[in-house]
C-alpha positions in Angstrom: 49.5 -241.6 -102.3 46.6 -240.8 -100.0 42.9 -241.3 -100.5 41.3 -238.7 -102.8 38.4 -238.3 -100.3 39.9 -238.2 -96.8 43.4 -237.3 -97.7 44.6 -239.3 -94.7 44.5 -243.1 -95.4 46.4 -244.9 -98.1 44.6 -245.3 -101.4 43.5 -248.8 -102.2 41.1 -248.8 -105.1 40.1 -246.7 -108.1 36.8 -244.9 -107.7 35.0 -244.0 -110.9 32.7 -241.6 -109.0 35.6 -239.3 -108.2 37.9 -240.4 -111.0 40.7 -241.1 -108.5 41.9 -243.6 -106.0 40.4 -243.9 -102.5 40.7 -246.0 -99.4 38.5 -248.9 -98.6 36.9 -247.2 -95.6 35.8 -244.2 -97.6 34.5 -246.5 -100.3 32.4 -248.4 -97.7 31.2 -245.3 -95.9 30.5 -243.0 -98.8 29.2 -245.5 -101.3 25.8 -244.3 -102.6 25.8 -241.7 -99.8 28.0 -238.9 -101.2 29.3 -240.9 -104.1 27.2 -241.3 -107.2 28.5 -244.8 -107.9 28.1 -246.1 -111.5 26.3 -249.4 -111.8 29.3 -251.2 -113.3 31.6 -250.4 -110.4 33.0 -253.7 -109.3 33.1 -252.7 -105.7 29.5 -251.6 -105.8 28.5 -254.9 -107.4 30.5 -256.8 -104.8 28.8 -255.0 -102.0 25.4 -255.7 -103.4 26.2 -259.4 -103.6 27.0 -259.5 -99.9 24.1 -257.2 -98.8 21.1 -259.1 -97.5 17.7 -258.0 -98.9 15.7 -255.9 -96.4 13.2 -257.9 -94.4 9.8 -256.7 -93.5 11.0 -256.2 -89.9 13.6 -253.8 -91.0 11.2 -251.5 -92.8 8.6 -249.1 -91.6 5.5 -251.2 -91.5 3.2 -248.4 -92.7 5.4 -247.8 -95.8 4.5 -251.4 -96.9 0.8 -250.8 -97.0 0.2 -253.8 -94.7 -3.6 -253.5 -95.2 -3.2 -254.5 -98.8 -3.2 -258.3 -99.3 -1.6 -259.6 -102.4 -2.0 -263.3 -103.2 0.0 -265.5 -105.5 -3.2 -266.0 -107.5 -3.3 -262.2 -108.1 0.3 -262.1 -109.2 -0.4 -264.9 -111.7 -3.6 -263.3 -113.1 -2.1 -259.7 -113.3 1.4 -260.6 -114.3 1.1 -258.6 -117.6 -0.1 -255.5 -115.7 2.9 -255.7 -113.3 5.3 -256.2 -116.1 3.8 -253.2 -117.9 4.1 -251.0 -114.8 7.6 -252.2 -114.2 8.5 -251.3 -117.8 6.9 -247.8 -117.2 9.2 -247.3 -114.2 12.3 -248.4 -116.2 11.2 -246.1 -119.1 10.9 -243.1 -116.8 14.4 -243.6 -115.4 15.8 -243.9 -118.8 14.2 -240.5 -119.6 15.9 -239.1 -116.5 19.1 -240.8 -115.6 19.3 -238.7 -112.4 16.5 -240.7 -110.8 17.4 -242.9 -107.8 15.6 -245.7 -106.0 14.1 -243.2 -103.5 12.5 -241.3 -106.4 10.7 -244.4 -107.7 9.7 -245.4 -104.2 8.3 -241.9 -103.5 6.4 -241.9 -106.7 5.0 -245.4 -106.1 4.0 -244.5 -102.6 2.2 -241.4 -103.8 0.4 -243.3 -106.5 -0.6 -246.1 -104.1 -2.1 -243.6 -101.7 -4.1 -242.0 -104.4 -5.4 -245.4 -105.6 -6.2 -246.5 -102.1 -8.3 -243.4 -101.6 -10.0 -244.0 -105.0 -10.8 -247.7 -104.1 -12.0 -246.9 -100.6 -14.1 -243.8 -101.3 -14.4 -243.5 -105.1 -12.8 -240.1 -104.8 -10.1 -239.2 -107.3 -7.4 -237.7 -105.2 -3.8 -237.2 -106.2 -1.2 -236.9 -103.6 0.3 -233.4 -103.9 4.0 -233.2 -104.9 6.1 -230.4 -106.1 8.8 -232.8 -107.3 8.8 -232.6 -111.1 10.8 -235.9 -111.4 8.2 -237.8 -109.3 5.4 -236.3 -111.4 7.1 -237.6 -114.5 7.3 -241.1 -113.1 3.6 -240.9 -112.1 2.7 -239.7 -115.6 4.5 -242.6 -117.2 2.7 -245.0 -115.0 -0.7 -243.4 -115.7 0.0 -243.6 -119.4 0.7 -247.3 -119.2 -2.5 -247.9 -117.2 -4.5 -246.0 -119.8 -2.9 -248.0 -122.6 -3.5 -251.3 -120.8 -7.2 -250.5 -120.4 -7.5 -249.5 -124.0 -5.9 -252.7 -125.1 -8.3 -254.7 -122.9 -11.3 -252.9 -124.5 -10.0 -253.5 -128.0 -9.5 -257.2 -127.5 -12.3 -258.1 -125.1 -14.9 -255.4 -125.8 -14.7 -254.0 -122.3 -12.3 -253.0 -119.6 -11.9 -255.5 -116.8 -9.0 -253.9 -115.0 -10.2 -252.6 -111.6 -8.7 -249.8 -109.6 -8.1 -252.3 -106.8 -5.9 -254.4 -109.2 -3.8 -251.3 -110.0 -3.5 -250.6 -106.3 -2.2 -254.1 -105.5 0.2 -254.0 -108.4 1.6 -250.6 -107.3 2.0 -251.9 -103.7 3.7 -255.0 -105.0 6.3 -253.0 -106.9 6.7 -250.6 -104.0 7.4 -253.5 -101.6 9.9 -254.9 -104.1 11.6 -251.5 -104.4 11.8 -251.2 -100.6 13.2 -254.7 -100.3 15.9 -254.2 -103.0 17.2 -250.7 -102.4 20.1 -250.3 -100.0 18.3 -247.4 -98.5 21.2 -245.1 -99.1 20.4 -241.6 -100.6 22.0 -242.4 -104.0 21.1 -246.1 -104.2 20.1 -247.4 -107.7 19.9 -251.1 -106.9 16.1 -251.2 -107.7 16.7 -249.1 -110.8 19.4 -251.5 -112.0 17.1 -254.5 -111.3 14.4 -252.9 -113.6 17.0 -252.2 -116.3 18.1 -255.8 -116.2 14.6 -257.0 -116.9 14.1 -254.5 -119.8 17.2 -254.0 -121.8 17.5 -250.7 -123.7 16.1 -251.9 -127.0 13.4 -254.2 -125.6 9.7 -253.1 -125.9 7.2 -253.5 -123.2 5.7 -256.6 -124.7 8.8 -258.1 -126.4 9.1 -261.0 -124.0 6.4 -260.7 -121.3 6.7 -264.3 -120.1 10.4 -264.1 -119.6 10.5 -260.6 -118.0 7.4 -261.4 -116.0 8.9 -264.5 -114.4 12.0 -262.6 -113.3 9.9 -259.8 -111.7 7.1 -261.9 -110.1 9.1 -264.7 -108.6 10.8 -263.8 -105.4 
C-alpha cells in the first residue's frame, strides 16, 4: 500500500489527521503544516521531544520586545498574575479548539503593543485586528486583568497592579510562546503546554503554587 498523502512511497505509520497510513517523509514534512495533528499523536510527541526550544537568536528580535526587562524578582512578585493570564489563555483556547499557537502569539503581541503605548504615553490604544478569534483571546485576558484588580481592591482596599506589570507579564508569556511553538502554521505546542498546567476541571486558583512553579521556572 502507498502513502495516503503522496501516493508514491510505501506507507509506514498511521496518521490520525488523515485517518490513514502515510510514509515517514510526508509525516515529517507535513506535520503541523498541512496536517492538523492531534496532541496525542505518538509521532508528534516524539518529534517534540527531539526538537530543541527556540533560542533568542533564532527569533525575530523585535518580536521579543527586547526593550522590556523582566527580572526574576518580578516573576516572583507577580507569579499569581502570570498564572492568571496563562489560565485566561488556556480558557480562550478551550472555548475555541481551532486556535493555534500563532493565534495566541498574535493576540499577545497585539496586547503587549497596546500596553506598551499605554505605559509610555498614557494613551489607551488598541491594536486594530479584524480577526475575531484574536479579539476573543484579548477579551478573555482583559476580563482576567479586571478581575485581578477587583480582587486586589477587595482584599487590600486599593489596586496596586500597574499597567507596566501587565505589560511585563504579557511579554513574558509571549516570549514563552515563541520559545515553545514549533513555528509551523498548525503548531499547538504552546497550547498543549498551557493545557497541561490547567487541566480541564481545574479553576484559575485551584493550585496557584503548583501551576505557577511549572509556568515561571524555565
